[in-house]
N, C-alpha and C positions, 0 to 999 in steps of 0.2 A: 504493500500500500504506500502510495506517495506521501511525503511529509505534509503536503497541503491538505490532503484528504484526512490524514490522521489528526492533524490539528483541528480541522473542522468538526470531525466526529467527537473529539475530546471536549470541544467547546459546547457542543449540543448536549453531551452527557452532563457537563457541569451545570448548565443552565436549563434544567429539566422543565421548569415552569414555562419559560419562554419558548422552549422547543415544543412543548405540548400545545401552546397557543398557536404557534405557526402551523403545526401539523393539522390542527383543527381547521384553521382557515383554508389550507390547501385541500383538505378532505371535503369541506363544504363546497368549495369552488368546483372541484372535480365531480362531486355528487350532483350539483345542479347541471353541469354540462352533460353528464351521463344521462340524467333524467330527460333533458331536452332531446338528446339523440335517440333515446328509447321511444319517446313520444313520436318523433319523426318517423322512425322505422315502423312503429305500430300503425301510424296514420297511412303510410304508403301501402302496407299490407291490407288495410281496410279498403282502400280505394281499388287495389288490385282484385280483391275478392268481389267487390260490388260491380266494377266496370270492366274487368278483364285484365289480362296481363299487360296489354299495351295502352290501357286507360282510354280506349276508343280514340276518337279524333282530337280530343282535348287533353291529351296526356301531358303536354308541356305546361298547360295552365294549372292542372291539378297538382303536378309536382311542385310548381312554383308556390302554390298555396300552402304547401307543407314545408318546403325547404327554406323559403325566404324568411318566415317568422322564426324558424329554428336558427337560422344564421344570425338574425338580428339579436335574438336572445343570447346566443353564444358570445357574440361580440360584447354585449352589455355585461354579461357575467365576467368575461375576461378582463374588460376595462376596470371594473370595480375591484376584481381580485388583484390585478397588477398594482393598483393604488394601495390597497390594504396590505398585501404581503410585502410590497416594497417598503412601506412604512415600518413594518416589523423588522426587516433586515437592517434598515437604517438605524433604528433604535438599538438593535443588537450590536451593530458595528460601533456606534457612538459610545455604548456602554463599556466596551473593552478597547477603547482607542489607545490606552497606555500599553496594553498588552501587544497590540499591533506595532506600536512604536518601539518597544523592546525588541520585537522580532527584526525590525529594520536595523536596530543598533547592532545586533549580532550577525548581520549579513543577509537578512531577508530582503528580497527585491520587491519592487512594486508589483511585478507580475505574479509573484508568489502570494502576496497579500490579496490580489484580485482573485486568484485561483482558490484561495482559502474560503473567501466569502461565497463564491459560486459553488464550491464543493459542499458548503452547508446546504445550499438549495437542492443539490442532487441528493444528499442524504435525507433531507426532509421529504423530498419527492418519493423516495423509496417507501417511506412510511405513510405519507398522506395520500398519494394517488391510488394505491390498491384499496385503501380504506374507503376513499371517496367513490371508487367504482362499485364497491359492494353497497354502500349507502345509496348511491345514485340508482342502481338497479332496483333496490327496494322502493325508493321514492317513485321511480318510473312505473313500477308495477302498481303501487298504490294509486298514483295519479291516473294511470290508464283505466284502472278498475272504476275509479270515481267518475272519470269522463265517460267511460263506457256505459255506466248506468244512466247518465243524462242523455247520451246518444240513443240508448234503447227507448227512453221516453219520447224523444223526438221522432224516432222511427214509428212507434206506436201511434203517435198523433198523426203522422203523415199517412200511414196506412189507412187511418180512419177517414181521410179526406180525398185520397187519390185512388181512383177506381182501377188499380192494378197492383201487382206484387211489387213490394219495395223492401229491399234488404240492405242493411248497413250495420256491421258488427265490429266494434273496436275491441281487439284482443291484444294483450301484451305480447310483444314480439322482441326476442333477443337476437341481435345481430353482432357478429364479431367486429364488423367495421365500426359499430357504435362505440365499443370499448376502446378500439384502436384510436379512433379519432378523438375521443374524450381524453385518453391518456396523453396523446401527442399534444393536444391543445393545452392541457393542464401543465405538462412539463415546460412547454414554451412560455406559459404564463409565469411559472416559478422562476425560470431563467431570466426573463425580462425584468421581473421584480428584483432579482439579486444583482443584475448588471449595473444599475445606477449606483447603489451604495458601494458596490465593489470598486467602481471607477473612482468614486469620491475618496474612499479610504486609501486607495493605491497612490493618490496624488499628494497626500499629506506627508510632510517630512517627519523624520524620526524626532527631531528637536521639538517640533510643534506638539507631537503626540505626548512626549515625556514631560514637557514643560507645562502644558495647559490642561491636558487630560480630557479635553473636549474640543470640538470644532467651533464653538460659539465664541465670538468676540464680545467681551463685556463693554458696555457703554457707560461712561461716567455720567452722573447727573443726580439731581435731588429727587426725592420721592415726591410725586405730585400730590397735591392736597385736595383730592376729591372729597367734598364734605359728606355726600351720601355714602360713599364707600367707607369712609373713615367711621361714620356713625354706625354703619351696619357691622363692619368687621374689626374696626379699630386699627391700630398700627400694624397688626398682623396681616390685615387685608391689604394695606398699602405695600407691605413687603411682598405679598403674593403677587399683586399686580405688577410690581417692579420686576419681579423674577420672570413673569410671563413675557413682559415687554423686552427683557434682556435676552431671553432664550426662546425667541419666537419659533426657530426651526425645530427645537425639541418638542414644543407643544403643538406645532402645526399638524403633524400626522393624527394626533388624538382628536383635534378639532375637526379635521377633515372627515375622519371616520364617523364621528357623531353627527355632523351635519348631513352626510350622505344617508345615514340611517333615518334621521328625521325627515329628510326630503322624500325618501322612498315611501315611508309610512304615510305622510300627508298626501303625496301624489296618489297613492292607492285609495285612501279614504275619499279624496275628491273625485276620482274616476268612478269609484263604486257608487257614490251618491248620485252621480249623473246616470249611471246604468239603471239604478233603481227608479229615478225620475222618468226615464224612457219607458221602463216597464209599466209604471203607473199611467203614463200617457196612453200607451197602447192597450192597456187593460180596458175591457168594456163592462159596463154595469149590467148589460143584458146578455142573455145566452140563448138567442134564437137559433133554431135549426135552419140551415141554409142549403138549398140546392142551387148550385151555381153552374152556369154555362158561360164560357169565354171563347171567342174566336181568336185565333192567332192573326197576326198582321205583319205586313212587310213595311218596315219603317224606312223613311227617307225624307228628302227635301225636294221641292219642285225647283228645277234648274232655272226656270224663267223668273219666278216670283221670289224664291228664297224661303217660302213658307214651308213649315213642316207638312209632309204629305205621307200619310200612312194608309195603306190599302188593307181593308178588312177582308180576310179570306172567306169567312163563312158567317155573315151577319144572320141574326135571327129576326124573323118578321113577326108582325102582330098576330097573324093567324096561328103561328106555331107556338109562341109563348103563351097565348091565351088557351090553346088546346092543351098544352102541358099543365097549365094552371088548373083547368077543369078536371083533368085526369087525377092530379094530386089531391084535389078537393073531394074526389070520390072515396078517399080513404075514410072520411067522416070524422066526427067528434071535435074538430077544430078547423079554423079557416086558414087557407094558404093565400098569400098575396105576392105579387111579383113586381119587381122594380128593375129597370135596365137603363142603359145609357150608351151614347155614342159621342165620344170626345174627339174623334179623328177626322170628321168630314167637313167641319165648318169653323170659321172664326167670325167674330162680331166686330163691326166697325164702331169705334168708340164714339164718333160724333152722331151716331143714330140713337144714343141713349141719354137720358136726363139723369145726371149723377146728383147725389146728395153732397153737401160740402165736404171736401177732403177725400171722398171715396175714390176718386180717380187716381189719387196718389198712393193708395194703399198697396203694400207689397204684393206683387203677383197679379194685380188687376190688369195691367197692360203688358203685352209681350214686347219683344224687341222690334216688332213691326208696328207698334202703336195700336195693336188690336187686342181683343179680349178672347180668351179661350172660351169655347162654347160647348156645353154638354146638352145634347138633345135627349131629354129624359122620356123614357117610355114606361107605361104602367099597364098592369092587367086591367081589364074593363071595370071590375068591381071596385078596385082601389081608386081608379081614376074618378069614378062617380062620387065616391066619398070625399075626395079632395076637392072636386068641383063644388060640393056643398060647403066645405070649410072656407073656400075662397069666394063663394057667392058668384060663381061663373057658370054660364050655361054650358051644358055638355057639348063637346065638339070644339070648344075654345082652347086656345093656348094659354098656359099659366106660367108666368115668370116667378121663380122662387127668389124673393127679394131679401136675401141674406147672404153674407159672405164671411167665411171664417178663414183667418190666415195667421201665419206665424211671423211676428215682428220681433226680430232680435231676441229670440228665445222666449217670447211671451205670446200666448194664444189670445187672439182678439177676434171679435165678431162685430160686424157693422151691417147697416141697411144701405146697400150701395146705390139704389135707384129711388128717385123721388116719387114714383107711382103714377107719373103722367105719360110715360113712354107708350106710344100707340103701336109702334112697330120697330123692329130691329133690322138692320142690313146685314145679311149673312154673306160671307166671302168664302169660296172654295179655295183649296191650295193653288189652283191654277189661275185664280184671280176673278172668276165669274161671280157676279153679285145677284142676290135675290132678297126679297122682303119676307119677313116673318111677322104676322100680326100678333100683337099681345092683347089678349082679351081679359086678363085679370092678373092680380098679384097675390102671392101667398107669402105672408110675413112669418117671422119666426114663431110667434105665439099661436099661429093658426094651424099648426101641423103637429101631429104626435111626435114625440122625441125619437122613437126608433125609426120612423119614416125618414125624418130629417137626416139622421146619421148616414143614410144611404144616398140621399139626394145632394148633400153638400160636397160636390166634387170639382167644381170649376167656378171661374169668376162669374159667368153667366149660365144659368140653368133654366131651361124652359121645358115644361111638360107639354109634349106634343102627342095627342092621341093617335095611336096606330103607328108610331114611329118605329123604324127599324133600329136594332141595337147591336152593338158589338158584344156586350156582356149583359147577362140577365141573371137575377137572383130571385128565387122563390123562397119566402120566409114564412115560418110558422112556429107555434109553441106546442109540440106534441105531448109534452108531459111524460107520463109513465109509458106511453106507447112509442117512445122514440125509436127503439130497436126495430119494432115492427114497421113503423113508417119508413125508416131508413132503407130497409129491404124493399119495401114497396116502391119507394122513390127511385131506387136503383133500377128496378125493372121497367119503370116508366121511362127513365132516361135512356136505358138500353134500347127501348123501342124506337126512340127518335134519333138517338146518337149512339149506335152500337160500337163497341170496342172491337176492332177487327184483329188486333195483335198487340201483345204487351209491348213489344219493341217499337212498333210503329205508332204508338198511341199519340204522341205529339205530332207525328208526321201527318196525321189525319186532318190537321188544321184547326183543332179545337181541343178544349179541355173541359172536363166535367168533374165537379167536386160535390160531395155531400158531407156536411160537417156542421158542428156548432159554429155559430157566427164568430166566436172568439177563439176557435181552435188554432188557427194559424198564429194568432197572437200568443197563445200558450206555447207554441213551438218556439217562437222567437224569444219569449221570456225564459224558457228553459236554456236556450243558448246564452242569454245574458247572464243567468245565474252561473252557468258553467264557466264563462269567462271570468266572472267575479271570483269564483272559488279558486281557479288556477292562478289568478292575479295575486290573491292574498297569499297563497302558498309560495309562489315565486318570490314575492317581496319579503316575506318573513325569512326565507332562507338567505336572501341577499343581505338583509339586516343583520342576521347572525354572523355573516362573514365580516361585516363592518364592526360589530361589537367585539369579535375575536381580535381584530386589528387594534381596536381601542384599548382593550384590556392589556394586550402585550406592550403597546406603546407607553401607556401611563404607568404601568408597573416598572418597566425598564427605566423610565424617567425618574421615578421616586428612588429606586435603588441606586441609580448612578449618582444621586445627590446625597447619599448617606453621610459622606465625609463632610459636606457642607452643613448638614443638619447637626452633626456632632460639634462642629466649630461654633455654631449658633448657641447650642446648649452650654458650651464651655464659657461663653461670654455672658451668660445669665438668662438666656431664653428658657422658659419653663416648657415642660412637655405639653401642657395645655395650650400655650401660645403657639408652639410648633404645629400641633394638630389643627389649630384654628387657621394658621397660615396655609396649610395644605388643603384644608376644606375650601378655603376662599379661592385658591388656585383652581380647584376642580369646578367650583361654581362659575368662575369667570370663563373657563374654557367651555362649559356647557351652555352658558348664556350666549357666548359668541356663536357656538355651533347651532343653537336653537334659532338665533336670528337669521343666520345664513340658510339653514335648512328649511325654516318656515317660509322665507321669501321664495326660495326655489321650489319648494314643495307645493306652494300655492300657485305659483306662476305656471307650472307645467299643466295641471288640469284646467287652469283658466285658458291657456292657449288652445288646448284640445277642445274646450267648449266652444271656441269661436267657430269651429267647423261643425260641431254637433248642433248648435242652435240654428244653423241654416236648414237643417232637415227636421228637427224636432223643437217644439216649444219648451225647451229645457234651459233654464238659467243656471249660471254657475253659482254654487254656494259650497262652502267648506263646512262640514259638520264640526261645530266648535268644540263639542264635548270630546270628540275623537282626537282633535288636535291637542287639546289640553291633556288628554290621557297619554298620547304619544310622548309629548315633551315631559310629562310627569314620570313616565317609565324610564326615559333616558336619564333624568335627574336622579332617580332612585338607584339605577345601575351604577352611575358615576359615584354617588355617595357610598354605596356598598363596596365598590372596588377600593376607594380611598380609605375607607374604614379598615378593610382587611390589611392593606399595606401599612397603615399607621400602626396597627396592633403588632405587626411583625417587628417594628422598630423598638418596641419596649424591651428593656433588659439588655440592650446593646451597650458595651463598654465604650465610653467616650475616647479613652486613650487608645484602645485597640483600633477603633474605627478611624481615628485621625491618622494613626500610623499606617494604615493599609493603603497601598498604592492602587489597589483594584477593588472593585465592589464584588463581594462574595455573593 
């Protein structure tokens, strides 16, 4: 064994506590990377089983959906691990700088010093990486089992609404390349972490090492007289603040580790609260059974006018949706109503409508062409007649739904867009042809039942046109205890009008048919959001543990390296109580600085993410205050506990022996 490797091994054996902390940090880093690799391998196998070995024609897209997030997570884990583990190596090297200086005095070269520090990293990797692989495999298995349960729920929900076989099963998959890649990446992380302190130590001269015992240059100056600090901690607090200011590099790793932990926790709480808000927004108070037909469409833009031009492949006409409605009503015991729409065939010229004040400027009211999106609403005959009565309109007339709901910067708003005097609207087709649509009545928000309105509020301008053709149509009912029987009956009715010719060519037929509860798809999305939240919490907790491991190692090394300084302070009259007070004040100052930095960053990250979320959902940014206070409180408690443990170890030390020692034991 080379002398550098032997010296590194002896150093690790002598400093078992610090060695254990570093091994834990390396093991946690390796475990997270391994778990991510196992997730990726399991996800790929799930897609292969569901779609075939070649993933069909969208293989590249599906692989990117798995590997891109895995790559991003791995880089994030590696970046934090390098920062934390590098801090540990730096603290370790600074702790024994005199020893390295003596080695240089007896002939050791800078290259040998550098190799010694890097050898420590290799020895630590031998213990940390295999341990991390085992822990990571266990974490991966547990994570896949948890995620698999949620995916099973999603599959069951999907099977209930898609009229064909649908299989998706996430099973834990162990691949050799997962462990090889995780090991290689973890080893690279450790070597990168050791490289910087190794270079720093190799550049320090023997005279500097032996003379000063550390790499920090002390600055002369008076103790600042902060009145609040002095009142809170006394002169001991002033000494602690002076020491932090003088030895910023020694405290910097601990502050960085704490701020990263607080940042991660607050970012997670902020994102989780937004996911819960999205879930609440999508959740419906009603649970109607829905039989749904939707035609596929060819999307595009008209080359001459630049307007969106979508071609409906298989629209449903009034004769057919009324016939299906009559068939469904033959089941008995409850009423079935039908609502459909066509948002793809027309736009409305803005100058043909009379707006209420400010309505024209509402978000989404006008498109890029200065026109309004138009939804030609179609209803089954019985429902249409009941709405005519509510609006006071003769049967056969066109009814404008005079309400508009929109999302304005994360806030849901509802307005009455039109004055009620509009007699007709000018409709424009994508190719620029114009026609007039007579308006015979208005239907305000309070004139229509709540559950009708939820289905009708889909565009800036919505007009109920009797007998209108539709791209999509939903038949709604409340079957109660007879839901299962009605579902089977409804399937037979839909099979009669829209038979499924083949499982594989279902979508190729040009339409889709679903039978489900009105909020079933919302439930599936909510399950996905909960799954994301669970995985997010698990991932961040593990990353925070890596940060705390780095903090513990850094702060303990810092206190031990100053044992000679503490002994000198005691020899000139400082009591043990005053010394403990000084150390506690230092810990509090570090934690306060970390809390400030971590809170600012941890709040800023979810706020920035919310800027894009609020464009799609009426979800405003807010940070759960109690969780933020709890996170910072936990960090303060951990810091005080670590300081308390280290202070207790100082009791009983001999002042004379400590002062005489040239190295910290």
